[in-house]
C-alpha positions as CSV (number, residue, x, y, z in Angstrom):
1,M,134.5,93.3,66.7
2,H,134.9,89.8,64.7
3,S,138.2,89.2,66.1
4,F,137.1,90.1,69.6
5,Q,134.4,87.2,69.1
6,L,137.1,84.9,67.9
7,L,139.2,85.5,70.7
8,C,136.9,85.0,73.3
9,S,135.5,81.8,71.5
10,L,139.6,80.4,71.5
11,L,139.9,81.4,75.1
12,L,136.4,79.7,76.3
13,C,137.4,76.5,74.3
14,N,141.0,76.8,75.9
15,A,139.6,76.7,79.4
16,L,137.3,74.1,78.5
17,V,140.2,71.9,77.5
18,V,142.6,72.9,80.5
19,A,139.7,72.1,82.6
20,A,139.0,68.6,80.9
21,Q,142.7,67.6,81.5
22,R,142.8,68.4,84.9
23,K,139.8,66.2,85.5
24,L,141.4,63.5,83.8
25,Q,144.8,63.9,85.5
26,K,143.0,64.1,89.0
27,D,145.0,61.5,91.8
28,P,142.3,58.8,92.6
29,E,143.2,59.2,96.3
30,Q,142.5,62.7,96.2
31,E,139.2,62.2,94.6
32,E,138.4,59.6,97.0
33,E,139.3,62.3,99.9
34,E,137.2,65.0,98.2
35,N,134.0,62.6,98.2
36,V,134.6,61.7,102.2
37,T,134.9,65.2,102.7
38,R,131.5,66.0,101.0
39,I,129.9,63.0,103.1
40,R,131.1,64.2,106.1
41,M,129.7,67.5,105.8
42,P,126.2,67.1,104.9
43,Q,123.5,69.9,104.0
44,T,121.2,70.4,107.1
45,L,117.9,71.5,107.4
46,S,118.4,73.3,110.5
47,R,120.0,76.4,108.7
48,G,121.7,77.1,111.9
49,W,118.4,76.8,114.4
50,G,119.7,73.7,116.2
51,D,121.2,70.8,114.3
52,E,120.2,68.1,117.0
53,I,116.3,69.0,116.1
54,E,114.8,66.7,113.6
55,W,113.7,69.4,110.8
56,V,111.3,68.6,107.9
57,Q,111.9,70.0,104.7
58,T,108.7,71.2,103.1
59,Y,105.5,72.8,104.6
60,E,103.4,69.9,103.2
61,E,105.6,67.1,104.8
62,A,105.3,69.2,108.1
63,L,101.4,69.0,107.8
64,T,101.6,65.1,107.3
65,R,103.9,64.5,110.3
66,S,102.1,66.8,112.6
67,R,98.4,65.3,111.9
68,N,100.1,61.5,112.0
69,S,102.2,62.3,115.4
70,K,99.4,64.5,116.7
71,K,102.2,67.0,117.5
72,P,102.1,71.0,116.7
73,L,104.1,72.2,113.7
74,M,106.1,75.4,114.6
75,V,107.1,77.2,111.4
76,I,110.0,79.8,111.6
77,H,110.1,82.1,108.8
78,H,113.1,84.0,108.2
79,L,116.0,85.3,106.0
80,E,119.7,84.5,106.2
81,E,120.8,87.9,105.8
82,C,118.3,89.8,108.5
83,P,119.9,90.7,111.3
84,Y,116.6,90.3,113.2
85,S,116.3,86.9,112.2
86,Q,120.1,86.5,113.0
87,A,119.4,87.5,116.6
88,L,116.4,85.4,117.2
89,K,118.2,82.2,115.5
90,K,121.0,83.0,117.8
91,A,118.7,83.2,120.9
92,F,116.9,80.0,119.7
93,V,120.0,78.2,119.7
94,S,121.3,79.1,122.9
95,S,118.4,77.9,124.9
96,P,118.5,74.5,126.0
97,E,115.1,74.5,126.9
98,I,113.7,75.8,123.8
99,Q,115.9,73.4,121.8
100,K,114.5,70.2,124.1
101,M,111.0,71.8,123.5
102,A,111.7,71.9,119.7
103,Q,113.0,68.4,119.8
104,E,110.5,66.7,122.0
105,D,106.9,68.6,121.5
106,F,107.0,70.0,118.0
107,I,107.4,69.0,114.3
108,M,109.6,71.8,113.2
109,L,110.0,73.9,109.9
110,N,112.1,76.7,109.1
111,L,111.7,78.4,106.0
112,V,113.8,81.1,104.1
113,H,110.9,81.6,101.6
114,S,107.4,82.1,101.7
115,S,104.9,79.3,101.8
116,T,102.2,79.4,99.4
117,D,99.7,79.0,102.0
118,D,98.2,82.3,102.5
119,N,97.2,80.9,106.0
120,M,101.1,81.2,106.8
121,A,101.3,85.0,106.1
122,P,97.9,86.1,108.2
123,D,99.3,89.7,108.6
124,G,102.2,89.9,106.1
125,H,105.4,88.5,104.8
126,Y,107.6,89.9,107.4
127,V,110.5,88.3,109.1
128,P,111.2,86.8,111.5
129,R,107.9,85.2,112.4
130,I,106.9,82.2,114.3
131,L,103.5,80.3,113.2
132,F,102.2,77.4,115.1
133,V,99.7,75.0,113.4
134,D,97.9,72.3,115.4
135,P,97.8,68.7,114.4
136,S,94.2,69.4,112.9
137,M,96.3,71.7,110.6
138,T,94.5,74.8,111.7
139,V,96.9,77.6,112.0
140,R,96.8,79.1,115.6
141,A,95.8,82.8,115.2
142,D,95.8,83.1,118.7
143,L,99.1,82.0,119.5
144,T,101.0,85.7,118.8
145,G,103.4,87.8,120.1
146,K,103.5,91.3,121.6
147,Y,103.4,93.4,118.7
148,K,100.1,94.5,117.4
149,N,101.6,95.3,113.8
150,R,103.3,92.3,113.4
151,M,101.5,89.4,115.4
152,Y,103.7,86.7,115.0
153,A,107.0,88.4,115.2
154,Y,109.3,87.6,118.2
155,E,112.5,89.2,119.3
156,P,115.6,87.4,121.3
157,E,114.2,88.4,124.9
158,D,110.9,86.8,123.9
159,I,112.6,83.0,124.2
160,S,112.9,83.8,128.0
161,N,109.1,84.1,128.4
162,C,109.1,80.7,126.4
163,E,111.2,78.5,129.3
């Protein structure tokens, strides 16, 4: 057992030394190219819901912008691995009318985690769900989808009703 731990320690030390040597031997032009590549590919808040839309980062920022701009807030709750979220995202992105409306008429936020505000989950934490908040910071419970058991759920075909 003692020799196994020693072997693991030696392998770890060797890996660290090799990594350090590679970092020191990096070609400066290659390093500059990698930095340029990183700059060209920024992390986007759209998460695939529309890169032309200005997305806010947090719920708190969204509420402040909504109040200041007098525009309502649209909050899209989704999960990346959820097939229903993916289908709704595809329909949302493929509709020029919805993209334009999101760009011009709303403060936009998409969340892949639950908000700490209990008002943002009035009937549960399912995904996808879309909630609207007016500039007075009131969650619009009256703006619902067609389902009684998931009031704020929307499906891809519901997009055509918004256009």
